[in-house]
C-alpha positions as CSV (number, residue, x, y, z in Angstrom):
1,M,30.8,-76.1,-99.9
2,A,28.0,-74.3,-97.9
3,Q,24.9,-74.6,-99.2
4,E,22.0,-71.6,-100.2
5,A,19.5,-71.5,-98.5
6,P,16.4,-72.1,-100.8
7,A,14.5,-68.4,-101.5
8,R,11.0,-67.9,-99.9
9,A,8.1,-67.6,-101.7
10,K,6.4,-64.4,-100.6
11,I,2.7,-64.5,-99.7
12,P,0.8,-61.5,-101.1
13,T,-0.8,-59.2,-98.3
14,K,-3.4,-57.6,-99.9
15,S,-6.3,-59.3,-101.6
16,P,-6.4,-58.7,-105.7
17,Q,-10.1,-58.1,-105.0
18,P,-11.6,-55.0,-104.3
19,A,-13.0,-54.1,-100.6
20,R,-16.3,-54.6,-100.6
21,G,-17.5,-51.1,-99.8
22,R,-15.4,-49.7,-102.6
23,V,-17.5,-51.9,-104.7
24,A,-21.2,-50.8,-103.7
25,R,-19.3,-47.1,-103.8
26,Q,-18.3,-47.8,-107.3
27,A,-22.1,-49.0,-108.4
28,K,-24.1,-46.2,-106.7
29,S,-21.6,-43.2,-108.6
30,S,-22.1,-45.4,-111.8
31,R,-26.0,-45.3,-110.4
32,T,-25.8,-41.4,-110.0
33,A,-23.7,-40.1,-112.2
34,P,-24.9,-37.3,-115.0
35,G,-26.1,-38.1,-118.4
36,R,-26.1,-36.1,-121.4
37,M,-29.1,-34.0,-120.4
38,L,-27.0,-32.8,-117.7
39,A,-23.0,-33.3,-119.5
40,S,-22.9,-29.4,-120.0
41,G,-23.3,-28.6,-116.3
42,T,-20.8,-28.0,-113.4
43,G,-20.5,-30.6,-110.8
44,R,-19.5,-29.5,-107.4
45,A,-19.9,-31.6,-103.7
46,A,-22.9,-31.2,-102.0
47,T,-22.8,-28.9,-98.9
48,R,-25.3,-30.8,-97.1
49,G,-25.7,-34.4,-96.5
50,G,-23.1,-35.4,-98.8
51,G,-23.7,-36.8,-102.7
52,P,-23.0,-35.3,-106.5
53,V,-24.4,-32.0,-107.5
54,I,-25.1,-30.5,-110.4
55,E,-25.1,-26.4,-111.8
56,L,-26.4,-25.7,-114.8
57,E,-26.9,-22.1,-116.9
58,C,-29.9,-19.3,-114.9
59,G,-28.7,-20.1,-111.7
60,I,-30.7,-24.0,-112.1
61,T,-28.5,-27.0,-109.3
62,V,-29.6,-30.0,-110.0
63,Y,-29.1,-32.8,-107.1
64,P,-28.9,-36.5,-108.4
65,A,-30.9,-39.2,-107.5
66,R,-28.7,-40.7,-105.0
67,E,-30.0,-44.2,-104.7
68,E,-31.6,-46.6,-107.7
69,Q,-35.1,-45.8,-106.6
70,G,-34.8,-42.7,-105.9
71,R,-35.7,-38.7,-107.5
72,W,-34.4,-36.3,-108.8
73,R,-34.2,-33.2,-107.6
74,V,-33.8,-29.3,-109.1
75,V,-33.8,-25.6,-107.7
76,W,-33.8,-22.1,-109.1
77,H,-34.8,-19.1,-108.0
78,E,-37.2,-16.8,-110.5
79,N,-39.5,-14.1,-109.6
80,G,-37.7,-13.4,-106.3
81,A,-38.7,-16.4,-104.4
82,R,-36.6,-19.9,-104.5
83,Q,-38.3,-22.7,-107.1
84,Q,-37.7,-26.3,-106.8
85,C,-39.4,-29.3,-108.1
86,E,-38.4,-33.1,-109.0
87,A,-38.7,-36.2,-111.2
88,A,-38.7,-40.0,-110.9
89,S,-35.8,-40.1,-114.2
90,E,-33.6,-37.7,-115.6
91,E,-35.5,-37.7,-118.6
92,K,-38.7,-36.8,-117.0
93,L,-36.6,-34.1,-115.0
94,A,-35.1,-32.6,-118.2
95,A,-38.9,-32.7,-120.4
96,K,-39.6,-30.0,-117.1
97,L,-36.4,-27.8,-117.3
98,A,-36.8,-27.5,-120.7
99,K,-39.8,-25.2,-119.9
100,V,-38.0,-23.8,-116.5
101,T,-34.6,-22.6,-118.7
102,E,-37.1,-21.3,-121.4
103,R,-38.8,-18.6,-119.1
104,L,-35.6,-17.5,-117.2
105,E,-33.9,-17.2,-120.5
106,A,-36.3,-14.9,-121.4
107,D,-36.5,-13.2,-117.6
108,A,-40.2,-13.7,-118.4
109,P,-41.4,-15.3,-115.0
110,N,-45.5,-14.7,-115.6
111,M,-45.7,-17.5,-118.4
112,T,-46.7,-20.0,-115.4
113,L,-49.8,-17.5,-115.2
114,R,-53.3,-17.8,-117.8
115,G,-53.6,-16.3,-120.9
116,A,-57.1,-14.4,-118.4
117,D,-53.9,-12.7,-116.9
118,L,-52.0,-11.9,-119.6
119,I,-55.4,-10.3,-121.2
120,A,-55.8,-8.2,-118.1
121,F,-52.1,-7.0,-117.9
122,Y,-52.8,-6.1,-121.6
123,L,-55.4,-4.2,-120.9
124,S,-54.7,-2.4,-117.4
125,P,-54.7,1.2,-117.7
126,D,-51.6,0.8,-115.6
127,R,-49.0,-0.8,-117.9
128,L,-48.7,2.2,-120.0
129,P,-47.1,6.0,-119.0
130,A,-49.8,9.0,-118.4
131,Q,-48.7,10.3,-121.7
132,R,-48.7,7.5,-124.1
133,Q,-52.2,5.7,-122.6
134,W,-55.1,4.9,-124.4
135,S,-58.2,7.2,-125.4
136,R,-61.5,6.0,-124.2
137,K,-62.7,4.9,-127.8
138,H,-59.3,2.9,-128.5
139,A,-59.3,1.6,-124.6
140,H,-63.6,0.6,-125.5
141,T,-62.5,-0.9,-129.1
142,Q,-59.3,-2.8,-127.4
143,R,-61.7,-4.5,-124.8
144,R,-64.4,-5.6,-126.9
145,L,-62.1,-7.1,-128.9
146,C,-60.4,-8.7,-126.7
147,E,-63.4,-10.0,-124.3
148,R,-65.3,-11.0,-128.1
149,F,-62.5,-13.3,-129.8
150,A,-58.9,-13.7,-127.2
151,A,-60.5,-14.8,-123.7
152,P,-62.7,-17.5,-125.3
153,A,-59.4,-19.1,-127.2
154,I,-56.6,-18.3,-124.2
155,G,-58.8,-17.7,-121.2
156,A,-58.0,-20.9,-119.8
157,V,-54.4,-21.7,-120.9
158,L,-51.3,-21.4,-119.5
159,C,-49.1,-18.3,-121.1
160,Q,-46.3,-20.7,-121.6
161,H,-48.3,-23.3,-123.3
162,I,-49.9,-20.5,-126.3
163,T,-49.2,-21.2,-129.6
164,T,-49.6,-19.9,-133.2
165,G,-52.6,-21.9,-133.6
166,H,-54.4,-20.4,-130.9
167,M,-53.3,-16.6,-132.0
168,Q,-54.5,-17.8,-135.3
169,K,-57.7,-19.1,-134.1
170,I,-58.5,-15.6,-132.6
171,V,-57.7,-13.4,-135.8
172,S,-59.8,-16.6,-138.6
173,A,-62.7,-16.0,-136.2
174,A,-63.6,-12.5,-137.9
175,S,-66.1,-12.5,-140.0
176,T,-64.5,-9.4,-142.7
177,P,-61.7,-8.8,-143.6
178,G,-61.7,-5.0,-141.7
179,E,-62.6,-7.1,-138.7
180,G,-59.8,-9.0,-139.0
181,G,-57.7,-6.9,-139.3
182,R,-58.6,-5.1,-136.4
183,V,-58.2,-8.5,-134.5
184,Q,-55.0,-9.1,-136.1
185,G,-53.7,-5.4,-134.6
186,M,-54.5,-5.8,-131.5
187,I,-53.2,-9.4,-131.2
188,S,-49.8,-7.6,-132.6
189,A,-50.1,-5.4,-129.9
190,L,-50.9,-7.7,-127.8
191,V,-47.9,-9.8,-128.0
192,A,-45.9,-7.4,-127.8
193,A,-47.2,-5.5,-124.8
194,C,-47.3,-9.2,-122.8
195,L,-43.1,-9.8,-124.4
196,E,-41.8,-6.9,-122.5
197,G,-44.4,-7.7,-119.2
198,G,-42.5,-11.6,-119.2
199,Y,-45.8,-13.1,-120.1
200,L,-44.5,-14.3,-123.4
201,A,-41.5,-15.3,-124.8
202,N,-42.1,-15.9,-128.5
203,P,-42.2,-12.7,-130.8
204,R,-43.3,-15.0,-133.7
205,L,-47.2,-15.4,-132.3
206,A,-48.2,-11.7,-133.4
207,R,-47.3,-13.4,-137.1
208,V,-50.9,-14.2,-138.1
209,H,-53.0,-13.1,-140.6
210,W,-57.6,-13.5,-141.3
211,Q,-58.0,-16.0,-143.2
212,A,-60.9,-16.1,-146.0
213,A,-62.3,-19.6,-146.1
214,A,-65.3,-19.1,-144.6
215,A,-65.9,-16.5,-146.8
216,R,-64.8,-18.1,-150.0
217,F,-66.9,-21.5,-149.1
218,P,-70.7,-19.6,-148.4
219,R,-73.2,-21.8,-146.5
220,P,-75.3,-23.3,-149.4
221,R,-79.2,-22.0,-148.8
222,S,-81.1,-24.8,-147.4
223,A,-84.4,-26.4,-148.7
224,S,-88.0,-25.0,-147.7
225,P,-90.0,-27.7,-145.5
226,A,-92.3,-27.6,-148.8
227,S,-89.9,-28.6,-150.4
228,R,-88.3,-31.6,-149.0
229,R,-91.3,-33.3,-148.5
230,C,-92.0,-33.2,-152.1
231,G,-88.3,-34.7,-152.6
232,S,-87.0,-31.6,-154.4
233,T,-85.8,-28.6,-154.3
234,Q,-86.7,-26.9,-157.1
235,P,-89.9,-24.9,-156.9
236,R,-92.9,-26.7,-158.9
237,S,-94.2,-24.9,-162.0
238,R,-97.6,-23.2,-162.0
239,P,-100.0,-25.5,-165.2
240,I,-100.4,-23.2,-168.1
241,A,-103.7,-22.7,-168.6
242,T,-105.3,-23.5,-172.1
243,S,-107.9,-21.6,-174.0
244,A,-110.8,-23.7,-174.9
245,S,-111.4,-23.1,-178.3
């Protein structure tokens, strides 16, 4: 009887370990994968240079870092021009994107200007049509209120950084209830105009009112120099003259 030939073991021709290039590509992919801040975006391949690209709302395009120490970059269009910024990490980029998204969602490109530009826009006679323009007296009043109260508080502040605290400071600087009411009316009209003009995005900035704290607590009267020298604020009494008996 013929004996069967012994079975030959099959020698594997492929290594069970992944190739080095594949490992490197997987590690690189894990480093540049978008985090939770960009999870809502739509991914696609870059048209130039390779690498992932993430598209967010409002036409924002994010280019993640391609290397471990690389920088994140974002591109968008605002006020008819292409804008971009970059950051060292996704977290830092998210902080910058929050301001950009606020402006784009509100269609307020002028929020990058200063408060002085906001005030100039509000006082400009060309802001209103001819039939709705202010009278000379009203224009003078609004200009005086803006120069005295608004400009010192927000003139140097970026429009996007103006808060209700700034507006409250403006109206609280008035010394009387009547003046406070006029300043509050100016703030209300200014906020409404600048919301429409793209300088502001928060209508709550107009919800401030005059506070009479200074009127309820008047400053105490200072003592006279003569009284301070004597160590007392009470007036000295005159001696009572006595008649000789």
